[in-house]
N, C-alpha and C positions, 0 to 999 in steps of 0.2 A: 504493500500500500504506500502511495506517495505521501511524504510528510507534509504537514501544513506549510512549513517554510518553503518547500519545493513548489507547492501549488502557488504560493504567493510570488515566488520568483518567476514562474512561468507567466503569471498575469502581468507582472512588471515588465518582463521582456517583451510581451506582446504589445504593450502600450508603447514602450520605447522604440521598438523596431517598426511599428506600424506608422509612426509619424516621423520623429526626428531620428531616423536610423543612423547608427554610426558603428563602423567596424574598424577597430584600431589594430595596428601592428604593435604588439607588446613584447618587449625584450625583458625576459626574466633572468637576472643575473644570479646564478646559483642553481643547484639542482638537488638540494636537500629537502627536508620535510615540508618547509613552508612553500618552496617552489613547487614541490610535488602536489601540494594541496591547491594552490592558487592557479597553476598553469592549466590543468584540465577544466577547472571551473570557468576560467576566462574563455578558453577555447569553446566550451559548450554554449557560450553566448555569441559565438560567431567571430571572435577576435582571432587574429593570426598570431600565433605564439612562436617565438624563437628563444631558445635557452642559451644563455652565455655561460660557458663552462671553461675551466682551465684545461680540461681534457674531454672535448666533445665526443670523442670516439669511445669513451669508456662504456662498458656494457650497461652499467646502471643508467647512464644518460640516454643511451639508445632505447632502453626499456621505458624510461619516462616519456620520451618523444612518442613512442608507439602508444603508450597509455593515453597521452594527451590527444592524439588523433588530429583530425581537422587540418591536415597538412602542416603540423608542427615540425620544427627543425631545431637543430643545435649547432652552434658554432663557437668561436672564441668569444670572450667577454667583450672585447673592443669591437669585433665585427658585428656582434648581435645588435648593437644600437643603431646601425645604419638603417635609415628610413623608419626607425621606430618612433611611434607617437608617444608611447608610454614606456618607462623603464622601471622595473620593480627590483629593488635591492634586497633580494632574499638571501642575504649573506650574514655572517656573524656581525653582531652589533659593533664590536671593537674595530672592525675592518671597513665598515660601510662608507665612511667619509673618504678614506684613502682610495677605496675602489672607485667611488664616484669621480674622484679627481683624476684617476688614471684611465677612465673610459674614453676620454676625448671630449669634443664639444657637445654638450647636452643642452645648448641654448634652445629655448622654445619647447622643449620636451617636458612632459609631466613625469616626475619621479615619485613613485609610491614607496614610502619608507615604512616597512613593517618591523623595524629593528628596535631592540632595547640594548643599551650599553651601560653596564654597571660594573662596579668593583666589588668582588666578593671578599670582603674584609671582615674584621671583628664587628664593624658597624657598616653594613652595606650602604652603598651610595652610588649615585650616577657617576660615570667615568668622565663626564664633561662638565664644565661649569654651567652650561646652558642645557642643551639637549642634543641628541644625535641628529634629529631633523634639522636643527639650526646649523650644525656642523656640515651636514650634507648640502644645505642651501648655500653656505659659504664656499664650499668646494665647487659648486656648480651654480654660480650666481645668476646665470641666464636661464636656468630651468625653473620649473614650478613644482616645488616639493610639497607633497601631501602626505602627512602622517596618517597611516591607516593599518589596521589588522594587528596592532601590537598589544592589544588588551585581551587576547584570547589565544588558546593553543591551536595548533594546526588541525587537530581532530575536530574541534568545534567549527572551524572554517568550512569544512565539507559536510558536517552533520550538526547544524546548530540545534536541532531538536534534542540531541543527546545531552544538552546542558540543562534541560528541563523547561525550556521555553524560548521565545524569540531572543535574539541577541542584537545589541546595538553596537555599531562600529563608529567610534569617534573619528572625525576628519579634521585635521588641523593644517592650515596653510594660508599663504597670502593671496592666492589667486582663487577668486570665486568660481571662475569658469573651470579651472582645473578640478576643484573640489566637486563641482557638479558632474563632471565626467566620471570621476571616481565613485561618486554616489550612485550613479546608474549601474556601474559594475557591481558595487556592493549589494544593491537591491536585487540585481539579477542572480545573486547567490542565495537569496532567501534571508539576507541579513538587513538590518535597518541602519542606514547612515544617519549621523547627526553631526552638524557643523559646530565645532567648538572654537572657532575663531582663528586668529592669525598664528603664524609659525612659532611665536614665542610661547604659546600655550602648550607646545609639545612637551616642554619640560615637566609639566604637571601630569600629563598623560603617561609619559615614560616613568615618572616617579611611582606609579602604582606598583611597578615590579619591585622597587626598593622595599616597599611595605611587605610585599609577598615574601621576599628573601628574608627580611628581618623575622617575620613570624615563623618561617620554615626553620631558621637557625635555632629558634627557641622552642621547637617542638609543637608549633601551632600551625601546621601546614594547612592551606586553604586554596581553593580555586577562585578565580575572579574573572569577571567580565561585566559589561554594562548591559542594562535592560531597562527599557522605558517603564516608568512607574504607571500603575493602573490609574485611570481617571478617577478623581475624587468626586 
């Protein structure tokens, strides 16, 4: 039986593609769990997916391309961004800004940042003075960075109903147009987008992981995500 979230996603996709249809070329940098969750979901909405990998011929990468379907492909990280409208940095948080800087000219492209960057110390803390999203924006000043997908695990990305109900995805960035495009993709996955303002607010969204780490270190592990409150 199709989940409620999937039914909602199909309705949203029908509305989106019936009127203001858009199909983007999306470069996903990385081929791990997050890339493996988002790539097939994006492809199912009609987007063209190309994975950027340090070793695009590796068997695991070929398997991911095959699972993604819809004429997906894999190439090197720098080559993957050619003609891409959207770039997803599905990479370790500590490397995201440097990888963005090494990709080449990202001007005009939307960068989706699903990363968290923290220091696992006696007292967990963010690894940057501001946020990873702001560091990525500084590394690619001509791009439009949108923070998204960093407040839930990859399993809930593909099966939101397994969390016990609908899931809300915070979107943070300076470009309203870029956030609107990402919001359409989010909604197409059966997730609910919410605009939480400009890029500087990313530090608060990323900070949720610091609280999670602190509790985990003290034997109080919990899962976290956002969900719209019921109407009062």
